[in-house]
C-alpha positions, 0 to 999 in steps of 0.5 A: 346315447345322444338324441337329436329331437325333431318337432318337439317343444319342451315348453308345450303342454300338449299331450305329445310334447308332455309325454316326450318330456317325461319320457326323456327325463326317464331315459336320461337315467339310462344315459340317453340324453337330448343334444342340441346339434344333430351332428353330435347325435347317434339317433334322431327322435321325430315327433309326428312329422318332419320339418327338415330333411332326414339327417344321416343318422337313424330316425325313430318316429313317434306318430300321434295320429293321421287326418281322416276328417272328410270336412278337412283336406286330409290328403294335404294334411297327411302329406308331410306325415306320410313323407316322414313315415316313409323316411323313418327307420322305426315307427312307434304307434301308440295303439293297435288302432293307431297302427291299423289305421295308419297302415291302411292309409299309408301302407305297412312300414317294414320296422314298427312297434306299438308302445302305448303311453305310460304314466309316471306313477312315482311322480303321481304318488307325490302329488296331493289330492285336489282340495275343493275348500272355499268352493261350492263342492263339499269334502264329502262329494263324490267327484267325477271328472273329464279333461281334454282340448275340447272339440266335437269328437271328444263328446263333451255333451255325452260325458255330461249326459252320462254323468247326469244319468248314472252318477250318484245324485250328490256327485259332482262333475268337474270339466277341465281343459280349453274350449268347452264353449266350442262344443257345448250348445249353451242353449241346451237345457239338458246340460247347461241347467246343471252347471253350478249345481252338479257340473263345474267347468274350471278351464285349463289346468296344468299337469300337476293340478290335473293329476290332483283332480284325478286323484280326487275323482272316482270316475273319469269320463272319456267318451271320445270318438276315434281317439288314439291313445289319450294321455288323460286316460292313461294318467287318470287310471294310474291315479285311481279312476275307473274309466268310462270310454267308447269302444271306437279308436284306441282308448278302450285298449287302455282301460283296465277298470271301468266301462266301455260303451259300444260305438260304431264299427269304423271301416277306416274310410274318411268320416265326419269326425266332429259329428260323431254318432249317438251312443247307447249308454246301456250297450256296454261291457264292464272291464276289471282286469287284474293287470298293471296299468300302463306306466312310463317305466314300461314305455321307456324300456321299449323306447330304449330297446328300439333306439338301441336296435337302430343304433346297432 
C-alpha cells in the first residue's frame, strides 16, 4: 500500500511528527510505504489539518487536539481542523477524552477509531541509561524528570512543588524541554531557590537523550491540565518510570503505574487553558495495573487495519 502524507514534516521533532515517523517506519515492515506523489497513492494520511483540498483517494486523519482556550480566537483556529474533520473518511482520536471533546464541538464522525500513541520498546531497549558523570549529580541520586514544550497548562511549577514535597531528600529533578522561562516566575523563591541544588533545567534534548533520561528516572511528572495523549508519558512509562499526572484530559488514560492527582471536572466549554486551577496533591488515586504499556506495535496494527478498511 502506498500512502501520501499531508501536513507531515519528517524533519520536525514535535510530538505528532515524531510519532508519525516512527509509525511509518514500523508500517514499512508490512509493505505500507510513504510515496511522494498523491497520484501514486492508495490512501492519504493527514496529520491534524489539511493545507490543500481533499484528493480523489481515501483520507485518514490523525487528530492531535482542538482549540478551546478562551484567550484565543478558538473558532477561527478550529475552522481548518473542522473542515478537515468533515472531509476525512476515517478519523483517528488519541484518547477517549480527545474523542469526547472533538465530538462535543464538531459533531460525531461516522467513521472513527481511538488509537493511543505507542512507544517503540525495541528501540527504547537499545538506548543506554543517561550518564551524569562530570555533573553535580551523583551516581547514587534518585532521579525524577519531566519534559515538555513548556506552556502555562503544562504546570511546570506544580511539577517542581510536587517533587520538593514528596521526593526523597537526596533526589534530583531534571527538567527538559523548551520554554521553562516562559512559565516559571524566576522570583518565586519556593521553586527557584532549589535550582542548582535539587532541581536542574537542562533545556531541549533530542529523542534519544530523553529516553536515556527516562531510563535513569524512577518517576516522571506530568501534571498538565487537559492534555490529550502526551508522547512523553507513553515513552517515560515504557522506559520504566512511574507516572504522576492530573486526572483532567486524556493523560490519565495512559497511566498503568503511578498516581493520578484529582483535577477539576471540565464541561467542554471554552476555558482559560493557560491558567489552570490549583491541585490538591493529597487528593489522588494509586494506579498499579497488571497490563502491558501502550506500544508502537499495537498502534501500528490498528492503523494498518484502518487503512486497509478504507482501501477496500
